[in-house]
ZAMARGU-4260 file (C-alpha; in steps of 0.2 Angstrom, whole numbers, plus 5000, padded with zeros to 4 digits):
<rodrens>
0) 5299/5399/5785 | 5281/5404/5783 | 5281/5400/5765 | 5288/5383/5768 | 5275/5379/5781
5) 5262/5384/5770 | 5268/5373/5756 | 5269/5359/5768 | 5251/5361/5773 | 5245/5364/5755
10) 5254/5348/5749 | 5246/5338/5762 | 5228/5345/5761 | 5227/5351/5742 | 5240/5343/5731
15) 5231/5349/5715 | 5234/5367/5721 | 5253/5366/5721 | 5264/5374/5707 | 5276/5361/5700
20) 5290/5374/5699 | 5289/5383/5716 | 5281/5369/5725 | 5269/5382/5733 | 5251/5386/5732
25) 5247/5394/5715 | 5247/5413/5713 | 5239/5418/5697 | 5238/5401/5690 | 5242/5402/5672
30) 5239/5389/5659 | 5250/5384/5644 | 5237/5383/5630 | 5246/5369/5620 | 5248/5356/5633
35) 5236/5362/5647 | 5249/5362/5661 | 5247/5376/5674 | 5260/5386/5684 | 5261/5402/5694
40) 5263/5417/5682 | 5278/5423/5692 | 5286/5406/5690 | 5283/5406/5671 | 5291/5423/5670
45) 5306/5418/5680 | 5307/5402/5669 | 5305/5413/5653 | 5321/5423/5657 | 5331/5409/5651
50) 5323/5408/5634 | 5322/5427/5629 | 5331/5423/5613 | 5318/5411/5607 | 5300/5415/5601
55) 5293/5400/5611 | 5293/5392/5628 | 5296/5373/5632 | 5284/5366/5645 | 5294/5361/5660
60) 5283/5346/5662 | 5280/5338/5645 | 5293/5348/5634 | 5279/5353/5623 | 5283/5369/5613
65) 5272/5384/5617 | 5272/5399/5604 | 5273/5416/5613 | 5267/5433/5607 | 5277/5448/5609
70) 5272/5451/5627 | 5277/5433/5630 | 5270/5426/5647 | 5259/5441/5650 | 5248/5436/5636
75) 5245/5418/5642 | 5227/5415/5649 | 5224/5413/5668 | 5217/5396/5674 | 5201/5402/5681
80) 5196/5384/5688 | 5212/5382/5697 | 5212/5400/5704 | 5194/5397/5710 | 5200/5382/5719
85) 5214/5392/5727 | 5202/5405/5733 | 5190/5391/5741 | 5205/5383/5749 | 5211/5400/5757
90) 5193/5403/5763 | 5191/5385/5770 | 5207/5387/5780 | 5204/5404/5787 | 5211/5414/5773
95) 5229/5418/5768 | 5233/5426/5784 | 5228/5410/5794 | 5238/5399/5782 | 5253/5410/5784
100) 5251/5411/5803 | 5249/5392/5804 | 5231/5394/5811 | 5225/5378/5803 | 5208/5372/5805
105) 5202/5354/5808 | 5199/5344/5792 | 5193/5328/5801 | 5176/5335/5806 | 5165/5350/5801
110) 5168/5360/5817 | 5181/5372/5810 | 5190/5372/5826 | 5208/5375/5827 | 5219/5360/5824
115) 5230/5354/5838 | 5238/5339/5830 | 5240/5330/5813 | 5238/5312/5809 | 5251/5306/5796
120) 5241/5290/5793 | 5224/5299/5789 | 5233/5313/5782 | 5222/5326/5791 | 5222/5340/5804
125) 5213/5336/5820 | 5204/5347/5834 | 5204/5342/5852 | 5188/5331/5850 | 5195/5322/5834
130) 5212/5319/5843 | 5202/5311/5858 | 5193/5299/5846 | 5210/5294/5838 | 5217/5291/5855
135) 5203/5280/5862 | 5195/5272/5847 | 5209/5259/5846 | 5199/5247/5835 | 5199/5260/5821
140) 5214/5271/5824 | 5227/5259/5832 | 5244/5262/5825 | 5241/5279/5817 | 5255/5291/5818
145) 5250/5308/5827 | 5261/5323/5828 | 5258/5339/5838 | 5254/5356/5829 | 5266/5364/5841
150) 5280/5353/5836 | 5275/5357/5818 | 5275/5376/5820 | 5291/5375/5830 | 5299/5365/5816
155) 5303/5350/5827 | 5294/5338/5815 | 5289/5340/5797 | 5273/5335/5789 | 5279/5338/5771
160) 5284/5320/5768 | 5267/5313/5767 | 5263/5300/5754 | 5248/5302/5742 | 5236/5287/5743
165) 5235/5276/5727 | 5220/5280/5717 | 5219/5261/5711 | 5225/5252/5727 | 5216/5264/5739
170) 5224/5259/5756 | 5242/5260/5748 | 5254/5274/5749 | 5262/5281/5733 | 5279/5278/5741
175) 5288/5273/5725 | 5294/5283/5710 | 5296/5276/5693 | 5310/5284/5684 | 5304/5278/5667
180) 5286/5285/5668 | 5291/5300/5680 | 5276/5296/5692 | 5273/5291/5710 | 5267/5273/5712
185) 5263/5261/5726 | 5271/5244/5728 | 5256/5235/5720 | 5257/5247/5705 | 5275/5242/5703
190) 5270/5223/5702 | 5256/5227/5690 | 5262/5240/5677 | 5280/5244/5681 | 5289/5228/5682
195) 5303/5231/5670 | 5305/5249/5675 | 5318/5258/5686 | 5309/5260/5703 | 5316/5270/5717
200) 5310/5272/5735 | 5301/5289/5737 | 5312/5294/5752 | 5328/5289/5743 | 5322/5298/5727
205) 5318/5314/5737 | 5335/5313/5746 | 5344/5310/5729 | 5334/5325/5722 | 5338/5336/5736
210) 5357/5332/5735 | 5356/5335/5716 | 5347/5352/5720 | 5360/5356/5733 | 5374/5352/5721
215) 5366/5362/5707 | 5363/5377/5720 | 5382/5376/5724 | 5387/5375/5706 | 5375/5389/5701
220) 5383/5400/5714 | 5401/5395/5708 | 5395/5398/5690 | 5388/5415/5695 | 5404/5420/5703
225) 5414/5414/5688 | 5403/5423/5676 | 5404/5439/5686 | 5423/5438/5686 | 5422/5435/5668
230) 5412/5451/5665 | 5425/5461/5675 | 5438/5453/5664 | 5428/5457/5648 | 5428/5475/5653
235) 5447/5474/5656 | 5449/5466/5638 | 5438/5479/5631 | 5450/5493/5637 | 5464/5483/5629
240) 5454/5481/5613 | 5450/5499/5612 | 5469/5503/5614 | 5473/5492/5600 | 5459/5499/5589
245) 5465/5517/5594 | 5482/5512/5588 | 5475/5507/5571 | 5466/5523/5570 | 5482/5533/5574
250) 5491/5523/5561 | 5477/5527/5548 | 5478/5546/5553 | 5497/5546/5551 | 5496/5538/5534
255) 5483/5550/5529 | 5494/5565/5535 | 5509/5558/5525 | 5498/5555/5510 | 5491/5573/5512
260) 5508/5580/5513 | 5514/5571/5498 | 5499/5577/5488 | 5502/5595/5494 | 5521/5593/5489
265) 5515/5585/5472 | 5503/5600/5470 | 5517/5613/5473 | 5528/5604/5461 | 5515/5604/5447
270) 5511/5622/5450 | 5529/5626/5449 | 5531/5617/5433 | 5515/5625/5426 | 5521/5642/5431
275) 5538/5639/5423 | 5529/5634/5407 | 5519/5650/5408 | 5534/5660/5410 | 5543/5651/5396
280) 5528/5654/5384 | 5527/5672/5389 | 5545/5675/5386 | 5544/5667/5368 | 5529/5678/5364
285) 5537/5693/5371 | 5552/5690/5360 | 5540/5689/5345 | 5532/5705/5351 | 5548/5714/5353
290) 5554/5709/5336 | 5538/5717/5328 | 5539/5733/5338 | 5557/5735/5333 | 5552/5733/5315
295) 5538/5746/5317 | 5551/5758/5325 | 5563/5755/5311 | 5549/5758/5297 | 5543/5774/5306
300) 5561/5781/5307 | 5565/5777/5289 | 5548/5785/5283 | 5551/5800/5293 | 5568/5803/5284
305) 5563/5799/5267 | 5545/5808/5267 | 5551/5826/5266 | 5544/5840/5255 | 5562/5846/5251
310) 5567/5829/5242 | 5566/5838/5225 | 5580/5851/5229 | 5592/5838/5236 | 5611/5838/5232
315) 5619/5823/5224 | 5626/5816/5241 | 5609/5819/5250 | 5600/5812/5236 | 5610/5796/5236
320) 5608/5794/5255 | 5589/5796/5253 | 5589/5783/5238 | 5598/5771/5250 | 5585/5774/5264
325) 5571/5771/5252 | 5579/5755/5246 | 5581/5749/5265 | 5563/5754/5269 | 5557/5745/5254
330) 5567/5729/5259 | 5559/5731/5277 | 5542/5732/5269 | 5545/5717/5259 | 5550/5706/5274
335) 5536/5694/5278 | 5526/5696/5294 | 5528/5681/5306 | 5510/5676/5308 | 5514/5658/5313
340) 5526/5658/5327 | 5514/5665/5340 | 5501/5652/5334 | 5514/5638/5335 | 5518/5643/5353
345) 5499/5643/5357 | 5497/5626/5349 | 5512/5620/5359 | 5504/5627/5375 | 5487/5619/5371
350) 5496/5603/5367 | 5502/5601/5385 | 5491/5588/5395 | 5491/5583/5413 | 5493/5565/5414
355) 5485/5559/5431 | 5495/5546/5441 | 5489/5528/5440 | 5476/5522/5452 | 5471/5539/5460
360) 5457/5532/5470 | 5454/5541/5487 | 5442/5527/5494 | 5447/5522/5512 | 5438/5505/5511
365) 5423/5497/5519 | 5418/5488/5535 | 5412/5470/5532 | 5401/5459/5543 | 5410/5446/5554
370) 5398/5431/5557 | 5408/5421/5570 | 5405/5423/5588 | 5422/5422/5596 | 5427/5422/5614
375) 5433/5438/5623 | 5451/5431/5623 | 5450/5428/5604 | 5443/5445/5601 | 5457/5453/5611
380) 5470/5442/5602 | 5462/5447/5585 | 5462/5465/5589 | 5480/5465/5595 | 5485/5456/5579
385) 5477/5469/5568 | 5489/5480/5559 | 5486/5495/5548 | 5493/5490/5531 | 5497/5506/5521
390) 5493/5507/5503 | 5506/5504/5489 | 5515/5521/5487 | 5510/5522/5469 | 5492/5523/5474
395) 5482/5537/5484 | 5470/5526/5494 | 5476/5524/5512 | 5476/5505/5513 | 5468/5491/5522
400) 5469/5480/5539 | 5480/5465/5538 | 5489/5453/5549 | 5506/5457/5556 | 5519/5450/5545
405) 5533/5462/5541 | 5540/5460/5523 | 5549/5469/5509 | 5547/5466/5491 | 5554/5473/5475
410) 5539/5481/5465 | 5549/5488/5450 | 5566/5486/5443 | 5572/5499/5431 | 5587/5498/5419
415) 5597/5514/5420 | 5604/5522/5404 | 5622/5522/5412 | 5630/5519/5429 | 5622/5528/5443
420) 5633/5540/5452 | 5621/5550/5464 | 5603/5548/5469 | 5590/5558/5479 | 5571/5557/5484
425) 5561/5567/5471 | 5544/5563/5477 | 5535/5550/5487 | 5536/5538/5472 | 5551/5544/5461
430) 5569/5548/5462 | 5582/5559/5454 | 5597/5550/5446 | 5614/5558/5442 | 5624/5549/5429
435) 5639/5562/5430 | 5653/5560/5417 | 5646/5543/5410 | 5630/5551/5403 | 5627/5569/5406
440) 5612/5576/5415 | 5599/5572/5428 | 5584/5559/5425 | 5568/5558/5435 | 5562/5540/5437
445) 5546/5534/5445 | 5540/5518/5453 | 5530/5514/5437 | 5546/5514/5427 | 5543/5531/5419
450) 5558/5542/5415 | 5560/5560/5410 | 5575/5572/5408 | 5576/5586/5421 | 5578/5601/5410
455) 5578/5616/5422 | 5597/5616/5423 | 5610/5613/5410 | 5611/5595/5405 | 5629/5595/5400
460) 5636/5597/5417 | 5646/5583/5425 | 5636/5581/5441 | 5641/5570/5455 | 5627/5571/5467
465) 5610/5580/5470 | 5597/5584/5483 | 5579/5591/5481 | 5573/5604/5493 | 5556/5607/5499
470) 5552/5622/5489 | 5558/5613/5473 | 5575/5620/5472 | 5589/5608/5467 | 5606/5607/5474
475) 5620/5598/5464 | 5638/5595/5466 | 5650/5595/5452 | 5662/5580/5448 | 5680/5583/5453
480) 5676/5599/5462 | 5673/5606/5480 | 5658/5616/5474 | 5639/5613/5474 | 5626/5624/5466
485) 5608/5628/5471 | 5596/5631/5457 | 5578/5638/5459 | 5563/5628/5453 | 5564/5639/5437
490) 5582/5635/5434 | 5591/5650/5439 | 5607/5648/5450 | 5604/5655/5467 | 5620/5651/5477
495) 5636/5642/5476 | 5643/5632/5491 | 5662/5630/5492 | 5668/5617/5504 | 5686/5622/5509
500) 5694/5605/5510 | 5707/5595/5500 | 5695/5581/5495 | 5684/5584/5480 | 5667/5576/5475
505) 5654/5581/5488 | 5640/5570/5493 | 5623/5579/5497 | 5607/5576/5507 | 5595/5588/5517
510) 5587/5588/5534 | 5568/5588/5537 | 5571/5607/5540 | 5579/5609/5523 | 5597/5611/5529
515) 5610/5605/5517 | 5620/5590/5523 | 5637/5588/5514 | 5650/5574/5516 | 5666/5572/5506
520) 5673/5555/5511 | 5682/5563/5526 | 5679/5563/5545 | 5668/5578/5545 | 5649/5582/5541
525) 5645/5600/5535 | 5628/5607/5539 | 5623/5623/5529 | 5607/5633/5530 | 5594/5630/5517
530) 5601/5645/5506 | 5618/5637/5506 | 5625/5654/5512 | 5630/5649/5530 | 5639/5635/5537
535) 5629/5631/5553 | 5638/5616/5560 | 5653/5605/5557 | 5652/5588/5566 | 5668/5577/5568
540) 5666/5559/5565 | 5676/5543/5571 | 5675/5535/5554 | 5675/5542/5536 | 5657/5548/5531
545) 5653/5544/5513 | 5634/5547/5516 | 5624/5556/5529 | 5606/5557/5534 | 5597/5567/5548
550) 5582/5564/5559 | 5568/5577/5564 | 5577/5579/5580 | 5594/5584/5572 | 5603/5567/5574
555) 5615/5563/5560 | 5616/5545/5553 | 5632/5542/5544 | 5638/5528/5532 | 5655/5524/5527
560) 5648/5513/5513 | 5662/5504/5504 | 5675/5507/5517 | 5683/5492/5526 | 5676/5490/5538
565) 5660/5498/5533 | 5651/5506/5548 | 5635/5515/5552 | 5635/5528/5566 | 5623/5540/5574
570) 5630/5557/5580 | 5623/5571/5589 | 5626/5589/5584 | 5639/5591/5598 | 5649/5576/5590
575) 5644/5563/5603 | 5642/5546/5595 | 5633/5530/5599 | 5639/5512/5596 | 5642/5509/5578
580) 5636/5495/5567 | 5650/5486/5559 | 5652/5472/5545 | 5665/5460/5540 | 5676/5463/5525
585) 5668/5465/5508 | 5651/5468/5516 | 5645/5486/5514 | 5632/5496/5523 | 5621/5510/5516
590) 5609/5519/5528 | 5593/5530/5525 | 5581/5538/5538 | 5563/5539/5534 | 5550/5552/5539
595) 5546/5543/5555 | 5565/5543/5561 | 5567/5525/5558 | 5583/5519/5550 | 5584/5507/5536
600) 5602/5499/5533 | 5606/5489/5517 | 5619/5476/5520 | 5627/5473/5503 | 5637/5456/5503
605) 5648/5458/5488 | 5656/5440/5489 | 5639/5431/5490 | 5630/5444/5479 | 5616/5447/5492
610) 5607/5462/5499 | 5599/5461/5516 | 5589/5476/5523 | 5586/5479/5541 | 5575/5491/5550
615) 5581/5500/5566 | 5573/5511/5579 | 5583/5525/5587 | 5587/5522/5606 | 5596/5538/5610
620) 5612/5538/5599 | 5611/5519/5597 | 5602/5508/5584 | 5590/5495/5590 | 5586/5482/5577
625) 5568/5480/5574 | 5566/5469/5559 | 5577/5459/5547 | 5569/5457/5531 | 5572/5442/5519
630) 5586/5444/5507 | 5581/5453/5491 | 5584/5446/5473 | 5594/5460/5466 | 5608/5462/5453
635) 5625/5469/5460 | 5636/5478/5447 | 5649/5486/5459 | 5652/5491/5477 | 5644/5508/5475
640) 5626/5508/5480 | 5613/5521/5486 | 5598/5519/5497 | 5585/5532/5500 | 5568/5532/5509
645) 5554/5539/5498 | 5540/5537/5511 | 5538/5526/5527 | 5533/5512/5515 | 5543/5514/5500
650) 5562/5513/5497 | 5573/5515/5482 | 5590/5506/5480 | 5602/5509/5466 | 5617/5499/5461
655) 5628/5501/5445 | 5615/5502/5431 | 5599/5495/5441 | 5586/5504/5451 | 5574/5495/5462
660) 5558/5502/5470 | 5555/5492/5486 | 5538/5491/5495 | 5539/5489/5514 | 5525/5481/5524
665) 5525/5482/5543
</rodrens>
């Protein structure tokens, strides 16, 4: 209230000492060097807060651009002249305390007495004597409007709405405002220099300005409330963004773990192969060494018999025997020493080369700049739409960030040398194929189309199915029998599994803990320990189980494959079953469980020659569909197919004499 009264008094007495921004007497009057306009330093600092992102300031009066130094307003010069006038004004009016206390002195005379009234017409404060003159000298002061200082102090009347006198037309008040020129004018000035301009009455203009300020004040308060709420919302969105980003990080870590495990498995397999080569070469060299030692032993034995001092006294029979020994020894000495076989073995060993996999980069990627400035909602939406896209399983880099569009595509089609009978996961990007009676032996095929014969076990066996264990051992079933053999990584037979059932031909798989899972087209699933020596569980099934896979938690997913109807069912180890997936006639289901316990089911429509693969999540013992991928363009040769999961992002599907490697993007 005191500040308002001071400004009212200053505006009436010293209009040139009023800051255009705060409408109060200058405090540290500061000049803008480019245009010369003056403002309070504190007002300029407040005004500059809205321009902190700029290297300049725009003058609030003339819109001139003022370049600012790093210290901004603090480096602007003080207006010494204005500050001196302010000091003089305070001294004349009794100092700042007098102004704040409304102890205004008379400005109509030189007595410096306290003012008791104010004349609106003369625009001056009056003491008792000046008031007496105004009241009695009617010829000079008739019609002047006088107000009491008591009424001013108590706020009953205001002296702030006083009009400045026109400097051109002296008696006239500047009670008009020219919108075009942004100046106060009197009514005569309007007629002379502002005829075509938009003119407003000063009182109306001030009321309109007050209404505008009040409206801006209310809108500012509303906007402030809105922005504060938005700040709270931003923090809420930040938490959601962090959650989405953490999900990305978790996915990357999981992908890294999978890749690292696959590399470790690949390293173990390579070490086993190299050790097997070493043992093989050692065995060959030992055979050569043994042969030479045996020859040395024979020569030594013969020379001992024939090299005798009594040879000259031999009888006929004895002489004949020694002659024969000498001939045999001579023949042994004539035998050529094998100097080349060991060198050939060495050359063969040196000829072995390690062929690195294609594209073995371990680069994780890079972070790029994003130049747009999106809203908070857009940032949240963008972060939630981000998905971790794993690398192609034929590569070793972890992958990149992409939008969420689940899809599946065939990345390699391999022509098999005969009809596929069984298939298993061999590594993260390769499978083992059994050809059985149609083409003996086992073949390893990778996603680049590379093929090699698996030579650690006999190639002439009529195998029916196979499964690779974690330690590199191989379990194979024989065509037309109830038996399966387990071979070590070096090819020696470790165990024989005999399933006592009337049905021949065993289908094989393994659990994540390396248990051996066996089905034989009946209503049972047999679960053996990793050595094959102990039958741990037998699970009764509602439908015939042609194939079976297991999850990390021990659940069993069975497929009746080409049965009619074809069904996929999830069982617990206790035999409890969930609701089955079932198809119409001539549509066959083949299921595979991946490392994350997700279930892929290939639906083979034999009549329409179409394959559709769906991804399911486990909900207890039930399958909950997550994604149906577009139908794949694949050739169907017969009803018998095989689906295996190589990694969470790679499947292999075989049918007749075709093998497809399928990339999955989620």
